[in-house]
One Martini backbone bead per residue (centre of mass of N, CA, C, O) as a GRO file, in nm:
protein
   88
    1MET     BB    1   0.099   0.034   0.019
    2ILE     BB    2   0.025   0.373  -0.033
    3LEU     BB    3   0.136   0.675   0.126
    4VAL     BB    4  -0.014   1.002   0.124
    5LEU     BB    5   0.120   1.291   0.231
    6GLY     BB    6  -0.056   1.569   0.159
    7GLY     BB    7  -0.308   1.514  -0.057
    8THR     BB    8  -0.440   1.830  -0.065
    9GLY     BB    9  -0.222   1.955  -0.199
   10PHE     BB   10  -0.065   2.051  -0.469
   11LEU     BB   11   0.124   1.801  -0.490
   12GLY     BB   12  -0.063   1.576  -0.378
   13GLN     BB   13  -0.276   1.588  -0.604
   14ALA     BB   14  -0.085   1.511  -0.835
   15VAL     BB   15  -0.003   1.238  -0.724
   16CYS     BB   16  -0.289   1.115  -0.707
   17ARG     BB   17  -0.350   1.137  -1.009
   18LYS     BB   18  -0.118   0.953  -1.098
   19LEU     BB   19  -0.203   0.702  -0.941
   20ASP     BB   20  -0.477   0.679  -1.078
   21SER     BB   21  -0.366   0.650  -1.375
   22LEU     BB   22  -0.206   0.374  -1.267
   23HIS     BB   23  -0.389   0.204  -1.074
   24LEU     BB   24  -0.314   0.274  -0.775
   25GLN     BB   25  -0.296   0.204  -0.448
   26TYR     BB   26  -0.411   0.439  -0.192
   27ILE     BB   27  -0.343   0.665   0.080
   28SER     BB   28  -0.485   0.971   0.189
   29THR     BB   29  -0.345   1.243   0.385
   30SER     BB   30  -0.443   1.518   0.612
   31LEU     BB   31  -0.513   1.780   0.806
   32HIS     BB   32  -0.766   1.879   0.634
   33LYS     BB   33  -0.908   1.589   0.670
   34GLY     BB   34  -0.871   1.516   0.984
   35ARG     BB   35  -0.654   1.286   1.039
   36VAL     BB   36  -0.339   1.406   1.065
   37ASP     BB   37  -0.076   1.520   1.277
   38LEU     BB   38   0.263   1.525   1.204
   39ARG     BB   39   0.350   1.670   1.483
   40ASP     BB   40   0.231   1.403   1.609
   41LYS     BB   41   0.376   1.119   1.703
   42ALA     BB   42   0.132   0.940   1.785
   43GLU     BB   43  -0.026   0.976   1.518
   44VAL     BB   44   0.189   0.863   1.330
   45PHE     BB   45   0.216   0.583   1.456
   46ARG     BB   46  -0.081   0.506   1.420
   47LEU     BB   47  -0.091   0.527   1.114
   48PHE     BB   48   0.135   0.316   1.054
   49GLU     BB   49  -0.010   0.085   1.201
   50ILE     BB   50  -0.270   0.081   1.025
   51VAL     BB   51  -0.148   0.090   0.726
   52SER     BB   52   0.126  -0.035   0.653
   53PRO     BB   53   0.335   0.075   0.454
   54GLU     BB   54   0.551   0.039   0.178
   55TYR     BB   55   0.493   0.340   0.090
   56VAL     BB   56   0.613   0.688   0.103
   57ILE     BB   57   0.460   1.006   0.026
   58ASN     BB   58   0.587   1.330   0.090
   59CYS     BB   59   0.368   1.636   0.072
   60ALA     BB   60   0.407   1.759   0.338
   61ALA     BB   61   0.343   2.099   0.474
   62TYR     BB   62   0.435   2.393   0.635
   63VAL     BB   63   0.256   2.668   0.497
   64GLY     BB   64   0.273   2.976   0.304
   65GLY     BB   65   0.324   3.263   0.218
   66ILE     BB   66   0.564   3.488   0.182
   67GLN     BB   67   0.490   3.661   0.430
   68PHE     BB   68   0.467   3.428   0.626
   69GLY     BB   69   0.766   3.339   0.597
   70TYR     BB   70   0.889   3.604   0.709
   71LYS     BB   71   0.729   3.595   0.994
   72HIS     BB   72   0.756   3.242   1.025
   73PHE     BB   73   1.034   3.086   0.986
   74ALA     BB   74   1.071   2.920   1.249
   75GLU     BB   75   0.801   2.770   1.243
   76LEU     BB   76   0.839   2.633   0.973
   77PHE     BB   77   1.093   2.479   1.041
   78TYR     BB   78   0.999   2.328   1.294
   79TYR     BB   79   0.746   2.179   1.179
   80ASN     BB   80   0.891   2.035   0.941
   81MET     BB   81   1.095   1.882   1.117
   82GLN     BB   82   0.892   1.737   1.295
   83MET     BB   83   0.751   1.582   1.071
   84THR     BB   84   0.998   1.435   0.957
   85MET     BB   85   1.083   1.286   1.215
   86ASN     BB   86   0.816   1.129   1.254
   87ILE     BB   87   0.827   0.977   0.986
   88LEU     BB   88   1.119   0.850   1.034
   0.00000   0.00000   0.00000
């Protein structure tokens, strides 16, 4: 099974469309779907325990516009690193 993290984002939607076109089975999740907050280690562990993916495609990111990035650069870095560490 393929797990697509961040499947509702710009990149995640494109990846899911490609997987659909290849007729591959996958599970897509994102914070916006109300499924899992990748910043929460317990939620990530629970997700991986339930799905037991063979492959993981990580399209998830904590992002905002350019101005948001200028104002919240440390928060962006911290949350994205936290998500990456939990996934790994």
